[in-house]
N, C-alpha and C positions, 0 to 999 in steps of 0.2 A: 872345695863351697858354693865358687864360682862359677867351676866348670859344670857342675851339678844343676846347679839356674839357667845355663847358659843352653845346657841337651833340655833340658823340663819346658824352657820357650821353645826353643826349633821344632820339639815334639807337639809340643800345643798347634803352634803356627802350622805346618805339617799335618796338625789333624784338622784346622780351620779349614785350610787351602784343598785338603781333597774333599771335606764337607760340601763347603761350597760349591766345586765342578760335579761332586755327583749329585748335589739339591736343581742346579745348572740342568746335568743330562735329562733329569725327571722330569721337568718344568719345560726343554726343549720337546720332546719327545712327547708327550702329551694334551700339550695347550691346543689350542682351537688356531687356527691360520687366518688368517683372510683372503689369499693367494694359494693357490697351488701352482706350479711350473708348468705342466702337462695344458692347462687350461690359455694360460699366459699364450702359450709357446704358440698354439690352435689359433689362439688372437691376432698372433701376429700375421704369421707364416701368409694371411690372408692377400697381408699390403708386401709380400717379400719379392723383392722386384722392380715395385714402383722408387719414384724418384721420394728419397729418403725424408726428405721435408714432405711432401705429403703423406706419406705412409705414417711419420709421424701424427700428424696432427690427426689421421682415422682413428689411430691406436688410442690417443687420447680418449678422444671422442666418447670411441665404442669403453672402455674404460670404464669413464663418468658415470657410462648408463650400468655399469654389472654390478660396479663398488662403490653407490653414493658415497660422498663424506670418507672418502677413504686413499682420494688422489688432490693434490693440488692444486688452489684456483690456478687461473691464468698470471695472474699479478705475481704469485710465488714463483713461478717458473722459472727458470737461468740457468743455462748453460754456461759451466763453469769449467777451466783445466784440471785437470788431475795428471799427476804425474807422478809415476811409484814406478819401482821396479826398472827403471830406466829408459820405461817408454812412458812417452805424454799422449793423452786424447782428452776430449771432452765428456760433461755427461751433464742430462738435465732430471733433478729429483723429482720423481713422481709418487712415491708412497717411501716413508720409514718408521718402524718402530724398533722399540730393542731385540725386537727376530724378524724381521722383515724388512727390504726394502725392495722397490721397483723402480728401474732409469732407463734413459736413453742414453745410449752410448755412441761414441766413435770418434774420427780420426779424417782427419782433411788430409795427413803427411804419412808416410810411410813409417813408420815407427815399431818396436818389439822391446822383448825386455822379458823378465821373470813375474808369474803369474802371482805371486804371494801364495803362500799358504794358512786358511783359512782356519775358526771352529766354525762354518757355514760352505752351503752348500749354495754353489752359484752357476745358475745357467742363464745360455745367453741362446735369440732366433737374429741370426743375421736378415736385413733387410736390403744390404747390396756390399760390393764388395767381397770382399774373400779375409779370411781369417786362417792363420797357420797354428800348430798348436805340436811342440812336440812335448812326452810327456815324459816322464822322471821314469828311467829307467829302463828307457825305447833307443833303440840307437834311428828310428824312422818318425818323419813328422807328418802330421795330415791335414790337408788342405781344407775347408769348410767354406761353402756357397749359399749366396743370398736362400731362404728355406730351411737350412740347415740348425738345429737343435744342439747344442753344445752342452754338456753338464761336467759341471767343474767339484771333483766332490768333498768332503769335509777332511782336511790334511794334504790335500792333495796340493802337489805340484809339477810348474809345468813352464819351458818357455815360452811366448807367445808372439807371436807378428800379425799387425796389421795392414794392408796396403791403403794407399792415401782412397779416401773414400767409401771405407766400413762404415759401418750401420750397424746396429742393433738395439735387439731390446733386452734389461739384465732382470733379474729376479735372483735376491740372493735371502736366504730363510736358513737362520740359524744367531749365534750370538752374534748379533752385528754389531755393536763396540766394537770387540775382539779385530773388525776389521781397520779399523782408525789408525791403527798404529802404522800399518804399512801402508795406507792413502793417504799418508798424510807424512812420511817420514823425509820422502825426496822433499817436500814443501819445505820441511822441517829445517833441513841437516843437505841440503843441496841449491835448490832454486832458492830460497828461504824467500818462496813468493806467497809473503804472511796476508796481501790482501788476501790472494786466492783460496788460504784456509779457511780467512775469516770468513766469504763469500760459503765455502762450504758447512762449516759450522752451521751459520743465519741458517742455512735451507732447509738441514738434519733437527734442527731446534723447530722450527714452524709444522715440519711435520710432524716430530713427534708430537707438539700441541695438537696438531689437527687430529691425531691419531685418538688422542688423550679427550681431546673434545667429543668425539662420536663417539667412544666407548662410555660416555659420558653421558649421552644424551640419549644409547640404545637402552642405558641401565635407568632410565629415567630420573638421571638426577640432574641433568640442566633440563 
């Protein structure tokens, strides 16, 4: 009898999990998004090759013009270390929701490691430096330069390498909470830099609150 109960509970758990995944996939495929990767890439490419700080300033100004209410204000912009997959970089979050994020990213030192495998599509447009990517199943890597646009598809895994001084703008679309495990694992189990983890979660919550406020305002509730 106990075996039957266990099997029944397992069946219910699997059914609920499958249903949840199907609902999430349907929601992600049918919802409206704030950004699209082509528009972001087109904007960023205008400033490729410039000093990265100057380029970032121009990109942020232009994004605020095009997407009012969706980009964090200057007082909430913060460069935060990212340790993941064996590499180390720094990111400045501009926008985040449960299904999208937009950030500035790069490194001041040579670094590389595993890309991670996500339930999200991630695209990068390079402003300065070089980025090398070695795709799963291949025996050769590709190098990308300022102005290049790279797409990391859902479920894809690659080896990644940045040279010192590589900076880019990154846009992610999908189930964004699914990326946090990879993004925070090295911090939790390796560096134990819990202050960085706090900064990361704090800015993500701020971005979620901004997006919620904007949606409520657009709906006429606020």
